[in-house]
C-alpha positions as CSV (number, residue, x, y, z in Angstrom):
1,G,0.1,0.0,-0.2
2,A,2.8,2.4,0.9
3,A,4.6,1.9,-2.5
4,V,1.4,2.6,-4.3
5,T,0.6,5.8,-2.4
6,A,4.4,7.0,-2.6
7,G,4.5,6.2,-6.3
8,Q,1.0,8.0,-6.9
9,F,1.8,11.2,-5.0
10,M,5.2,11.5,-6.5
11,G,4.0,11.1,-10.2
12,Y,1.2,13.3,-9.8
13,D,2.7,16.1,-7.9
14,L,6.0,16.0,-10.1
15,A,3.8,16.2,-13.4
16,K,1.3,18.9,-12.2
17,T,4.4,20.9,-11.0
18,H,6.6,20.4,-14.0
19,L,3.7,20.8,-16.5
20,N,2.0,23.8,-14.8
21,Q,4.0,25.7,-12.3
22,R,7.6,25.6,-13.9
23,N,7.0,25.2,-17.5
24,K,3.4,26.7,-18.0
25,I,2.9,23.9,-20.7
26,L,-0.6,23.3,-19.4
27,D,-3.1,25.2,-17.6
28,D,-4.6,24.2,-14.2
29,G,-7.8,22.1,-15.5
30,P,-9.1,18.7,-16.5
31,L,-6.3,18.1,-19.2
32,L,-3.7,18.9,-16.6
33,H,-5.1,16.8,-14.1
34,T,-5.9,13.8,-16.7
35,V,-2.1,13.9,-17.8
36,S,-0.7,13.9,-14.3
37,A,-3.1,11.3,-13.3
38,V,-1.6,8.9,-16.1
39,C,2.0,10.0,-14.6
40,A,0.6,9.1,-11.2
41,A,-0.3,5.6,-12.4
42,F,3.0,5.3,-14.0
43,G,4.8,5.8,-10.6
44,A,2.4,3.7,-8.7
45,A,2.8,0.6,-11.0
46,T,6.6,1.2,-10.9
47,C,6.8,1.3,-7.4
48,C,4.4,-1.3,-6.2
49,C,5.0,-4.1,-8.9
50,P,8.1,-5.6,-7.7
51,F,6.5,-5.8,-3.8
52,D,3.1,-7.2,-5.5
53,Y,4.9,-9.7,-7.6
54,V,7.0,-11.2,-4.7
55,M,4.0,-11.5,-2.4
56,T,1.8,-13.0,-5.1
57,K,4.3,-15.7,-5.6
58,Y,5.0,-16.1,-2.1
59,Q,1.4,-16.6,-1.3
60,V,1.2,-19.4,-4.1
61,Q,4.2,-21.1,-3.2
62,K,3.3,-21.1,0.6
63,A,-0.1,-22.7,-0.3
64,A,1.4,-25.2,-2.4
65,A,3.9,-26.2,0.3
66,A,1.1,-26.4,2.7
67,S,-0.9,-28.8,0.3
68,T,1.9,-31.2,0.4
69,T,1.8,-33.0,3.6
70,H,5.0,-35.2,3.2
71,Q,7.3,-32.2,2.4
72,H,8.3,-29.7,5.0
73,T,9.2,-27.0,2.6
74,H,10.2,-23.6,4.2
75,V,9.0,-20.6,1.9
76,S,10.2,-17.1,2.7
77,L,10.0,-13.8,1.1
78,M,13.7,-13.7,0.5
79,S,14.0,-17.2,-1.1
80,V,11.0,-16.3,-3.5
81,A,12.8,-12.9,-4.4
82,R,16.0,-14.7,-4.9
83,E,14.0,-17.4,-7.1
84,I,12.5,-14.4,-9.2
85,F,15.8,-12.5,-9.6
86,H,17.4,-15.6,-11.2
87,E,14.7,-16.8,-13.3
88,P,15.4,-16.8,-17.0
89,A,14.0,-13.9,-19.0
90,T,10.6,-14.4,-20.9
91,G,10.0,-11.1,-21.9
92,K,9.9,-10.0,-25.5
93,G,12.5,-7.9,-27.6
94,F,14.9,-6.2,-25.2
95,L,13.9,-8.0,-22.2
96,R,14.5,-11.4,-23.9
97,A,17.9,-10.8,-24.5
98,L,19.0,-10.2,-21.0
99,P,20.4,-13.0,-19.0
100,G,18.7,-14.5,-15.9
101,G,19.3,-12.4,-12.8
102,S,18.0,-9.3,-13.8
103,L,15.7,-6.7,-11.9
104,F,13.3,-6.5,-14.6
105,N,11.9,-10.0,-13.6
106,F,10.4,-8.2,-10.8
107,Y,8.2,-6.4,-13.1
108,A,6.2,-9.1,-14.6
109,G,2.4,-7.8,-14.9
110,W,3.5,-4.2,-15.2
111,S,1.6,-3.2,-18.3
112,P,-2.0,-4.4,-17.2
113,L,-1.4,-3.0,-13.7
114,F,-0.6,0.5,-15.3
115,I,-3.6,0.2,-17.7
116,R,-5.9,-0.4,-14.7
117,L,-4.3,2.3,-12.6
118,S,-4.2,4.8,-15.3
119,I,-8.1,4.4,-15.8
120,V,-9.0,4.6,-12.1
121,M,-6.6,7.5,-11.4
122,S,-7.7,9.4,-14.8
123,L,-11.3,9.4,-13.2
124,Y,-10.5,9.9,-9.6
125,M,-7.9,12.6,-9.6
126,P,-9.8,15.2,-11.8
127,A,-12.9,14.4,-9.8
128,Y,-10.9,15.0,-6.7
129,E,-9.4,18.2,-7.8
130,Q,-13.0,19.4,-8.6
131,V,-14.4,18.8,-5.1
132,R,-11.3,20.2,-3.5
133,R,-11.9,23.4,-5.6
134,R,-15.5,23.5,-5.3
135,V,-16.2,22.4,-1.8
136,L,-12.9,23.4,0.0
137,N,-12.6,26.5,-2.1
138,Q,-8.9,25.6,-2.6
139,G,-6.8,25.8,-5.7
140,Y,-3.9,23.5,-6.3
141,F,-1.0,26.1,-6.1
142,E,-2.4,28.5,-3.3
């Protein structure tokens, strides 16, 4: 949860500051909020994907170890992370050319996560900015 939130706020705030306050590329409005929301989704997906992938594989391996009653297999988060790091590359193009032992292995599933977060944040963040502006009577750069 913390990685998603950190990536989201980092992406959103950096994009809004860069596009509006520093460079005056976009005016404060729905387009700025939507572009910033997509940047927030990029940051959130990038920050949380490794943790999410390790935790998912850990839970699957732990359940598999628990279902086999004859083996006493100890599964830890670190052993799962080492296993992921040493997996052979299964990606396409650039990622396929990388040898096993790559940090890119932790980003399996990044694209669908980014798409899902982009849709959610593109709806949520502009709505949040409107509520903040109309209900709380606060602008972004005040």
